[in-house]
C-alpha positions in Angstrom: 140.5 54.4 77.7 140.2 57.8 76.1 139.0 60.4 78.6 135.8 62.1 77.4 134.2 64.9 79.3 131.2 67.0 78.4 129.9 70.4 79.1 126.1 70.4 78.8 124.5 73.9 79.1 120.9 74.9 78.5 120.4 77.8 76.1 118.8 80.2 78.6 119.8 83.5 77.0 122.8 84.1 79.1 126.0 82.3 79.9 126.4 81.8 83.7 129.9 82.5 85.2 129.5 79.3 87.2 128.9 77.4 84.0 132.0 79.1 82.5 134.0 77.9 85.5 132.8 74.2 84.9 133.6 74.5 81.2 137.1 75.6 81.9 137.7 72.7 84.3 136.4 70.2 82.0 138.5 71.8 79.2 141.7 71.7 81.2 141.1 68.1 82.5 140.6 66.8 79.0 143.7 68.4 77.8 145.7 67.1 80.6 144.5 63.6 80.0 144.9 63.8 76.2 141.1 63.4 76.1 138.2 65.0 74.3 135.9 67.8 75.4 132.3 67.4 74.1 129.8 70.3 74.0 126.2 69.1 74.3 123.4 71.8 74.2 120.4 70.6 76.3 117.8 72.1 74.2 114.8 69.9 74.9 112.8 72.7 76.7 111.2 74.5 73.7 110.9 77.8 75.6 114.8 77.7 75.9 115.5 76.6 72.3 116.5 79.6 70.3 119.3 79.7 67.7 120.6 83.0 69.0 120.9 81.6 72.5 122.9 78.7 71.3 125.1 81.1 69.4 125.6 82.9 72.6 127.0 79.8 74.3 129.4 79.2 71.4 130.5 82.9 71.4 131.0 82.9 75.2 133.1 79.7 75.0 135.2 81.3 72.1 135.8 84.3 74.4 137.2 82.3 77.3 139.5 80.3 75.0 137.4 77.2 74.2 137.3 77.9 70.5 135.0 76.4 67.9 136.6 73.5 66.1 138.7 72.5 69.0 136.1 70.4 70.6 133.5 67.7 69.6 130.1 69.1 68.9 128.0 70.9 69.5 125.4 68.1 69.9 121.8 68.8 70.7 119.9 66.8 73.2 116.8 67.0 71.2 118.4 64.9 68.5 118.5 62.0 70.9 114.8 61.9 71.8 114.4 58.4 70.2 117.2 57.0 72.2 115.7 58.5 75.4 112.4 56.9 74.8 114.0 53.6 73.8 115.9 53.5 77.1 112.7 54.2 79.1 111.0 51.3 77.3 113.9 49.0 78.1 113.7 49.8 81.8 110.0 49.1 81.8 110.4 45.9 79.9 113.2 44.7 82.3 111.0 45.4 85.4 113.2 48.3 86.5 110.4 50.9 86.0 106.6 50.9 86.2 103.8 53.2 85.3 102.0 55.4 87.8 98.7 57.2 87.4 98.9 59.0 90.9 98.0 62.6 90.7 100.3 65.1 92.3 97.7 65.8 95.0 97.5 62.1 95.8 101.2 61.8 96.1 101.5 64.7 98.4 98.6 63.5 100.5 100.4 60.1 101.1 103.8 61.5 101.7 104.9 61.6 105.3 107.9 61.1 107.5 107.6 57.2 107.1 108.1 57.6 103.3 111.2 58.6 101.2 108.9 60.7 98.9 106.6 58.9 96.6 105.4 55.8 98.6 105.4 53.3 95.7 101.6 53.1 95.5 101.6 51.9 91.9 104.6 49.5 92.2 102.7 46.3 91.8 99.5 47.5 90.1 100.9 46.4 86.8 99.7 49.5 84.9 100.5 49.8 81.2 101.5 53.0 79.4 98.7 55.4 79.0 97.7 59.0 78.8 98.8 60.8 82.1 100.8 57.8 83.4 104.2 58.7 84.3 107.0 56.1 84.3 108.8 55.7 87.6 112.2 54.0 88.3 111.9 51.0 90.7 114.7 52.0 93.3 116.1 49.1 95.2 114.7 48.8 98.7 118.0 47.6 100.1 121.7 48.5 99.8 123.4 51.7 99.2 124.7 53.7 96.3 128.3 54.9 96.5 129.4 57.8 94.3 133.1 57.9 93.5 133.7 61.6 93.4 137.2 63.2 92.7 136.3 66.3 94.7 134.1 64.8 97.6 135.5 61.3 98.1 132.9 58.7 98.3 129.4 60.1 99.3 127.1 57.2 100.2 123.4 57.2 99.8 121.0 54.6 101.3 118.7 53.3 98.6 115.8 53.2 101.0 115.9 56.9 101.2 115.7 57.5 97.4 112.1 57.6 96.2 110.9 55.8 93.0 111.6 58.8 90.8 109.9 59.8 87.5 111.9 59.1 84.4 109.3 59.8 81.8 106.3 62.1 82.0 102.7 61.3 81.3 103.1 62.2 77.7 106.0 59.8 77.3 108.8 62.4 77.1 111.8 61.5 79.2 112.9 63.8 82.1 116.3 65.3 82.6 117.6 62.5 84.8 117.2 59.8 82.1 118.0 62.0 79.1 121.2 63.0 80.7 122.3 59.5 81.5 121.4 58.2 78.0 123.3 61.1 76.4 126.4 60.4 78.4 126.2 56.8 77.6 125.8 57.5 73.9 128.6 59.9 73.8 131.0 57.6 75.8 131.5 60.2 78.6 134.0 58.9 81.2 134.1 61.8 83.6 131.3 64.1 84.6 132.7 67.4 86.1 129.8 69.6 87.2 128.6 71.8 90.0 127.7 70.6 93.5 124.0 71.4 93.0 123.8 68.3 90.9 125.1 65.9 93.6 121.6 65.0 94.9 120.7 63.7 91.4 123.9 61.6 91.1 122.7 58.4 93.0 119.6 58.4 90.9 121.7 58.7 87.7 124.0 56.1 88.9 121.2 53.7 89.5 120.1 54.4 85.9 123.5 53.7 84.6 123.6 50.4 86.4 120.0 49.4 85.3 120.9 50.2 81.7 123.9 47.9 81.9 126.7 50.4 81.8 129.6 51.4 84.1 128.9 54.9 85.6 131.3 57.7 84.9 133.8 59.1 87.5 132.1 62.1 89.1 133.6 65.4 90.2 131.2 67.9 91.9 132.9 71.2 92.1 131.8 73.7 94.7 128.8 75.8 94.1 129.5 79.6 93.4 128.0 81.9 95.9 127.7 85.7 96.4 128.9 87.8 99.3 126.0 86.7 101.4 127.0 83.1 100.7 123.8 82.5 98.6 124.1 80.6 95.4 124.6 83.1 92.5 121.2 83.8 90.9 120.5 85.5 87.6 117.4 87.1 89.2 119.6 88.7 91.9 123.2 88.7 91.0 125.4 89.8 88.0 126.1 86.3 86.7 126.1 86.7 82.8 129.5 86.1 81.3 128.5 88.4 78.4 127.8 91.3 80.7 131.4 91.2 82.1 132.8 90.8 78.5 130.8 93.9 77.3 131.8 95.9 80.4 135.4 95.5 79.5 136.8 92.5 81.4 139.6 90.8 79.6 139.2 87.1 78.8 142.6 86.2 80.4 141.6 87.9 83.6 138.2 86.4 83.7 139.3 82.8 83.1 142.2 83.1 85.6 139.7 84.3 88.2 137.2 81.7 87.4 139.7 78.9 87.9 140.5 80.3 91.5 136.9 79.6 92.5 137.6 76.5 94.6 141.3 76.0 93.6 144.6 77.7 93.8 148.0 77.4 92.0 151.1 76.6 93.9 152.9 79.3 95.9 151.5 82.6 97.3 150.1 83.8 94.0 146.8 84.1 92.2 147.6 85.9 88.9 149.5 83.3 86.9 149.8 82.5 83.1 147.2 80.3 81.7 149.9 77.7 80.8 150.7 77.4 84.6 146.9 76.8 85.4 146.7 74.2 82.6 149.7 72.4 84.0 148.9 72.6 87.8 145.2 72.3 88.0 144.0 69.0 89.7 140.5 68.1 90.4 141.4 66.3 93.6 142.9 69.6 94.9 139.5 71.5 94.5 138.1 72.7 97.7 134.5 71.4 98.2 133.4 74.4 100.1 131.2 77.1 98.4 133.4 79.4 96.3 132.8 83.2 96.7 132.5 85.1 93.5 133.9 88.4 94.6 133.2 91.0 91.9 135.5 93.6 93.6 138.4 91.1 93.5 137.7 90.3 89.9 137.7 94.0 89.1 141.1 94.4 90.7 142.3 91.3 88.9 141.2 92.9 85.6 143.0 96.1 86.4 146.2 94.2 87.0 145.8 92.4 83.6 145.1 95.8 81.8 148.2 97.4 83.3 150.3 94.5 82.1 149.3 94.8 78.5 151.7 96.2 76.0 150.5 99.7 75.2 149.7 98.7 71.6 147.6 95.8 72.8 145.8 98.1 75.2 145.0 100.5 72.4 143.6 97.6 70.3 141.7 96.2 73.2 139.9 99.6 73.7 138.7 99.9 70.1 135.2 98.3 70.6 134.4 101.0 73.3 136.0 103.8 71.2 134.0 102.9 68.1 131.0 100.9 69.3 130.0 97.3 68.3 126.9 95.1 68.1 127.0 94.7 71.9 128.7 97.8 73.0 127.1 101.2 72.8 128.7 103.8 70.5 130.8 106.5 72.4 129.3 110.1 72.7 131.5 111.4 69.9 130.9 111.0 66.1 133.2 108.7 64.3 134.9 111.6 62.4 135.7 113.3 65.8 137.8 110.5 67.0 141.6 111.2 66.6 143.6 107.9 66.9 146.9 109.9 67.4 145.4 111.8 70.3 144.3 108.5 71.9 147.5 106.9 71.4 149.3 109.8 73.1 147.1 109.5 76.3 146.7 105.7 76.2 149.6 105.0 78.6 148.1 107.4 81.0 144.7 105.9 80.9 146.0 102.4 81.1 147.1 102.9 84.7 143.8 104.3 85.7 141.0 102.0 84.6 139.9 98.6 85.9 137.6 97.8 83.0 137.8 98.8 79.4 134.5 100.6 79.3 136.0 103.1 81.7 138.1 104.4 78.8 135.3 106.5 77.4 134.7 108.9 80.4 138.4 109.3 80.6 139.1 110.4 77.2 135.8 111.9 75.9 137.0 115.4 76.5 139.5 114.9 73.7 136.9 114.1 70.9 133.9 116.3 71.9 133.5 119.8 70.7 132.6 120.7 74.3 133.2 118.8 77.4 130.5 116.9 79.2 130.1 118.9 82.4 129.5 117.0 85.6 127.3 119.6 87.5 128.4 118.2 90.8 132.1 118.7 89.8 131.3 122.1 88.5 129.8 123.1 91.9 132.7 121.6 93.8 135.4 123.4 91.8 133.9 126.7 90.8 133.8 128.3 94.2 134.9 131.8 95.2 138.1 132.8 93.6 137.7 130.4 90.6 136.8 133.2 88.2 140.0 135.1 89.2 142.1 132.1 88.8 140.7 131.2 85.4 141.3 134.8 84.2 144.9 134.6 85.3 145.4 131.0 83.8 144.0 132.2 80.5 146.4 135.2 80.4 149.4 133.0 81.4 148.6 130.2 79.0 148.1 132.7 76.1 151.7 134.0 76.7 153.4 130.6 76.6 155.8 129.9 73.8 156.1 126.3 74.6 152.9 124.2 75.0 154.1 121.1 76.9 153.0 119.4 80.1 156.0 120.6 82.2 155.6 124.2 81.1 151.8 124.1 81.7 152.3 122.7 85.2 155.0 125.3 86.2 152.7 128.1 84.8 149.5 127.1 86.7 151.6 126.4 89.9 152.8 130.0 89.8 149.4 131.4 89.1 148.1 129.4 92.1 151.0 130.5 94.3 150.2 134.1 93.7 146.8 133.5 95.2 148.0 131.4 98.0 146.9 128.1 96.5 148.8 124.9 96.1 148.7 123.2 92.8 145.9 120.8 93.7 143.6 123.6 94.5 144.7 125.7 91.6 144.1 123.0 89.0 140.6 122.0 90.1 138.7 124.8 88.2 141.0 124.4 85.1 140.4 120.6 85.1 136.6 120.9 85.3 136.6 123.7 82.7 138.6 121.5 80.3 137.4 117.9 81.0 134.1 118.4 82.7 135.2 116.3 85.7 137.2 116.6 88.9 139.1 113.3 88.3 140.6 111.8 85.3 143.9 111.6 83.4 146.9 113.7 84.5 145.8 117.3 83.8 148.9 118.8 82.1 149.5 115.9 79.8 145.9 116.2 78.9 146.2 119.9 78.1 149.2 119.2 76.0 147.3 116.6 73.8 144.2 118.8 73.6 146.2 121.7 72.3 146.5 125.4 73.0 143.5 126.6 71.1 141.0 124.1 72.4 142.2 124.5 75.9 141.9 128.3 75.8 138.5 128.1 74.2 137.2 125.9 77.1 138.8 128.1 79.7 137.1 131.1 78.3 133.7 129.4 78.0 133.9 128.4 81.6 134.8 132.0 82.6 131.7 133.3 80.7 129.6 130.7 82.5 130.8 132.1 85.9 129.7 135.6 85.1 
């Protein structure tokens, strides 16, 4: 038997990080088994059916390493509407489903503790198809449904507690439960790896598989992803869009490494591991069924480690979208002709050790490419206190006299200027840093001055001194 798994997202306008985790787990499992990964876009909701949203899914999968052309699909659920309706008809003709004309209010009025939900009022009325008549599955009154789950063992559901659920609406269109089963059957899906939130639907789907005369797949319900309050991640409340992390400057390698740790861990006391190790070691039966905490702070730290591990040339290349601007990343505050690749290359090793996401490169280096620094007024007020004017005057004179303009000489010079005023280097360099870069924190000051150059440094120091008058 060839293992076939599927990832079946809805085009909602964003790609949920929990969905990305499930996609990666399906992808690795298929590779380990020599199987096939199928992408199916569940696009039957017209409000969620836009070409650009489907393209967003494909682009997000590309980014995390599931490249177009390496999987089967994408298929579109809407293309199987005829098969969905045919399956519904088969179930009705075989006595496994019946039509129901109960209004929602009637169902709610008859629902009580003695019922499992819908009370089966129309089970034996023999209604035929008609406008406003939903088709309900006839759930067995006796027995139980056992779900074989690679993560959760064998959850068991008493059939008498499962209501006669709707499989087709009053207009004849099948609901998700039936469409999902028919699609999986049509595509020969052998394993369904998905989030825990779908587990309550699983006994219903398994009953549908059996009623349609097919062997259900093997299930694996991986833990739901939660926020710091242990609430399920919500796009209305939490930062969940994979694209947002990509555009902020998270590396794909860091993101997919972190996502795979949501409910699972590689061997040994380690978390940051090569992707090849994850592909080799990941096992569904080792996934922890407990909710998995998506810790953005930890992800950020992860990403910083990945950035620092890059060869410098790769780091320079990775920063380019933020240095130049792209369709999804805003252009930097400087004009294209103001950017100096050589100057950036000179400070790149310094910046690489100080940023956690690539978007932070812009405020760290903007002073190099703007005619005037962007002054942080809070930083100015903090640095330009009593004595700052005198220190700037002395620094200007001392820097003007230098024969060599290098970081070591600049540091020694300012250190001497500060010592003459009873200031340690940290205090002495604060007014200079703000005057030149606009901020109190950033790249090492003296290396920055070396790259900025004598003329531009002195011009900024003089401008700051004038502002202090």
